[in-house]
N, C-alpha and C positions, 0 to 999 in steps of 0.2 A: 504494500500500500504506500503510495507516494506521500511525502511530507506535505502538510498544508502550508499555504502562504502565510508569511508573517508581515505582509504589508499592512500599514495602519487601517486601511479600508477593509481588508479581508479579516483582520482581527476583530474589528468592531462588528462586522456582519456575523461572524461566527459566534462571538460571545453573546451578542444580543438575541440570537435565535438558535439556542442549543437544540440538538435533535432529540434529546431525551433518550430513553433506553432502547427505542426502536422496536422492531418486531421479529428480530432474529430468534429470540427465545420461543415466541409463539409459533413461528414457522417450523423450527427444529422439533419442538415438542409435538406439533401436529403431524409432521412428516414421519417421525419415528413411530409414534403411536399408531398412525394409519397403516403403515406397512407391517408392523408387528402384529397388531390385532387381526388384520385381514388375513395375513399369512397363517396366523395361529388357527383361524377357522379353516382355511384351506388344508393345512397340515392335519388338523384334528379330524376333519371329515374324510380326507383321503386316507388317513390312518385307519379309519373305521371301515374303509372299503366301500363307501357310498358313491352314488353316481355323480358325474360332473355337473348335471343339472342342479343337484342339491348344493354342490360347492358354489356354483354361481349365484343361486338364489340366496343362500345364507351370506355369502361374501358381499353381494350388493346391498343386502339389508344392513349388514354391519357398517359398510362404508357410509351409507346415508344416515342411519340412525345414530351410530356412535360418533360420526363426524359432527353431526348437529349437536349432539350431547356435549362433546368436548368444546365446541365453539360457544355453546350457551354457558357452560361452566367457566370458560375463560372470560366471557363477557361479564358474568356475575362477579367473578373474583376481581377483575380489573376495576369494575364499577365500585365494588366495596372498598378497594384501595383508594379510588378517587373520592368517594364519600368520606372516608376517614381523613383524607387530606383537607377536605373542606371543613370537617368538624374541628380539626386541630387549628385551622386558621381562625375560626371563630373563638376558640379557647384563647389563642394568643392575642387576638384583638381585645378580648375582655380583660386579660391580664395586664396588657399595656395600659388600658384605660384605668384599671383599679390599682395596680401596683407598679407604677412607672419606675420607681427607684430600684425595685427588685429586678425588674426586667432589664433595666439598664445594666445592672451588675452582671446579669447573665450574658448580655452582649459583650461586656468587657472580658468575661471569662472565656467566651468562645474565641474572641480575637486573640487573647493571650495564648491560648492553646495553638493558635496558628503561627505563633512566633513574634507577635508584636509586643513591645514593651516601652516603658517610659512615656515620654510626651507623645510619641507616635501612636501608642495605644490609646491614650486619652483623646487625641484628636480624631482617631478613627471611630472611637466610641461615640463621640459627639456627632460626627458626620452620619453614622448609621442611624442613631436614635433621632436625628433631625429629619429623617425621611421615613415616614410611617410604613410605606410599602416595603422599603429595603429592610426596615427593622423586623417586620413580620416574616419576610422571606428568610432572613438570616436565622431567626429563631426556629423556623420550620426545618431548615437544613442542619443547623448546629445542635438543636435540642432533640429533634425527632429523626434526623437522618433522612429527610424526605428530599426527593429530587426537585429542582426548580421548574421542571416541565411536567404538566399534568398528563397522566396516561389517557389513552383513547380506547374505551371499552369496545366500541363497534369495530374499529380497525384491528384490534388485537384478536377479536373473535373471527373476523374475516380471514386474517392471516392463518390462524389455526385451521379453520375449515378448508381453505384452499389447499394448504399443505397436506391435510389429512386425506382429502379426496384424491389429490394427484398421486401421492405415494400409495394410498390404499388400493387403488385400481390396478397397480402393477402386478400383484400376485394373481389377479383374476384374468389378466389379458390372455394367457395361453388357453384358458378354458373358454373364454368368450370367442376366441378365434378358432376354436376347435382343433388345436394343434395336436399332433401325435406326441405321446409322452408329455402331456400338458403339465403334470405334477413336477417332473424333472425340470422343465422350462421355468415353472413358477419358482422352484427352489433357487435356480441360478439368477433369475431376474430380481427376485426379492433380495438375495444376497448382494447383488450389484447396487440396489437402491440403498441398502443399509450402509454399504461402503461409501457410496457417493454422498449421502447425507453427512457422514462423518468427515469426509474429505472437504466438502464445501464449508462445513462448520469451522474447519481449521483456519480459514481465511481470516476469521476474527479472533484468532488465538495465536500463541507462540508455539503451539504443538505442531509437529510435522504432520502433513496431510495424510501420510500413510498410516501413522499411528492413530490419529483420530478416526480414520476410516476403519481400521481394524478393531478399534474399541467399540464403535457403533455396531459393526458386523458381529462382534462377539455377543453383545447384549441382545441383538435381535435373534441371533442363532440359538442362544439358550432358550429364549421364549418359544421359538418355533419348535425346537427339539422337545420341549416339555409338552407342547400341544400335540405333536405327532405321537409322542409316547402315550399320552392319555387316550388318543383316538384309537390306537392299536388295541387297547384293552377291551374295546367294544366290537372287535371283529368277530364275525360268526364262525 
């Protein structure tokens, strides 16, 4: 990833419009869960020796129902996070109005922990507490550890759903296309998806792409093997 610009205009634009946590977590979560759960159904049903029609029917039902369920759960969780941020903002507004001296001392302590001292610390405290919005935001970040950018529940849910549907359909493709040896194809295609998700995820980390890919492949492989093993218990 190339270094960003440190020109004054670029710095101002970047700092004044932070991107927030983004939707990488939502997409990775949805993609892994979509491929794991769908292939678990494929492996379990195939292990039980049932027909490809049943595999497709159960797989599609899982992709749609479980994908929507995950998206709804992510929406509710992200909205709860947003509601909590709004609640804490109201709490801080009330505290600043009722206990300004105590809140000022909290600002001073937060800034001191950031390395400020002496007259610089006093001047910075005066500057922050002279701006009500900056004061509230600093308290939310320093006292509660909240990010300065509000999360977006709908976007988080859509990222999860899209990734779940996309990855979840891969294990079903060989059966939908009527390929010979469909289960074998499904195994290899799902393994490739596991590895690809891990490899792509490494773009946002310091971990080598191959190690991240193998880690995700191992996680998905364990889940798939367990499902296939359970399915074989029900063979006639």
